[in-house]
C-alpha positions as CSV (number, residue, x, y, z in Angstrom):
1,X,13.4,-33.9,-43.5
2,X,10.8,-35.0,-40.8
3,X,13.4,-34.8,-37.9
4,X,14.3,-31.2,-39.0
5,X,10.8,-30.1,-38.9
6,X,10.3,-31.6,-35.4
7,X,13.4,-30.0,-34.3
8,X,12.4,-26.6,-35.6
9,X,8.9,-26.9,-34.1
10,X,10.4,-27.8,-30.7
11,X,12.7,-24.8,-30.8
12,X,9.9,-22.3,-31.6
13,X,7.9,-23.5,-28.7
14,X,11.0,-23.4,-26.3
15,X,11.7,-19.7,-27.0
16,X,9.7,-17.2,-25.0
17,X,10.4,-13.7,-23.7
18,X,11.6,-13.3,-20.1
19,X,8.8,-12.8,-17.6
20,X,8.2,-9.2,-16.6
21,X,9.5,-7.9,-19.8
22,X,6.8,-5.8,-21.4
23,X,8.8,-5.1,-24.6
24,X,8.5,-1.4,-23.7
25,X,11.6,0.8,-24.2
26,X,12.6,2.8,-21.1
27,X,14.8,5.9,-22.0
28,X,17.7,6.8,-19.8
29,X,17.8,10.1,-17.9
30,X,20.1,11.7,-20.5
31,X,17.9,10.7,-23.4
32,X,14.7,12.1,-21.6
33,X,16.7,15.4,-20.9
34,X,17.7,15.6,-24.4
35,X,14.3,14.9,-25.8
36,X,12.6,17.3,-23.4
37,X,14.9,20.1,-24.4
38,X,13.5,20.0,-27.9
39,X,9.8,19.8,-27.5
40,X,7.0,21.8,-26.0
41,X,6.3,21.6,-22.2
42,X,3.0,19.6,-22.7
43,X,4.9,17.1,-24.9
44,X,7.8,16.3,-22.4
45,X,8.5,12.9,-20.9
46,X,8.1,12.4,-17.1
47,X,9.8,9.4,-15.5
48,X,9.3,8.1,-12.1
49,X,9.6,5.0,-9.9
50,X,6.3,3.3,-9.4
51,X,5.5,0.2,-7.5
52,X,3.0,-2.1,-9.3
53,X,0.1,-3.6,-7.3
54,X,1.2,-6.7,-5.4
55,X,5.0,-6.0,-5.3
56,X,7.4,-3.8,-3.3
57,X,9.8,-3.8,-6.3
58,X,9.7,-0.3,-7.9
59,X,9.8,-0.1,-11.6
60,X,10.9,2.9,-13.7
61,X,8.0,4.2,-15.8
62,X,8.1,7.1,-18.3
63,X,5.1,8.7,-19.8
64,X,4.1,11.9,-21.7
65,X,3.2,14.9,-19.4
66,X,0.0,15.1,-21.3
67,X,-0.9,11.6,-20.5
68,X,-0.1,12.1,-16.7
69,X,-2.2,15.3,-16.6
70,X,-5.1,13.5,-18.4
71,X,-5.0,10.5,-15.9
72,X,-4.7,12.9,-12.9
73,X,-7.8,14.7,-14.2
74,X,-9.8,11.5,-14.8
75,X,-8.8,10.3,-11.3
76,X,-10.0,13.5,-9.7
77,X,-13.3,13.4,-11.5
78,X,-13.9,9.8,-10.5
79,X,-13.0,10.6,-6.9
80,X,-15.5,13.6,-6.9
81,X,-18.2,11.4,-8.3
82,X,-17.7,8.7,-5.7
83,X,-17.6,11.2,-2.8
84,X,-20.7,13.1,-3.9
């Protein structure tokens, strides 16, 4: 019984998700197009290639248009505050 518990404990520690895998689902272009055809313009998904800080390897990132607009607005406000 004891060797079985040790074996199970060892296996639980040995299994880990691959590095760089955030666990997020990234839809295909066809899935995005199909989804966008069914929803309002502000609820559409926008995908683009982004290079994370510290790497030259681009990664596909998909976000809702509302989130992209909100982030852009926030960045503009912060830039104005810093420049004034």
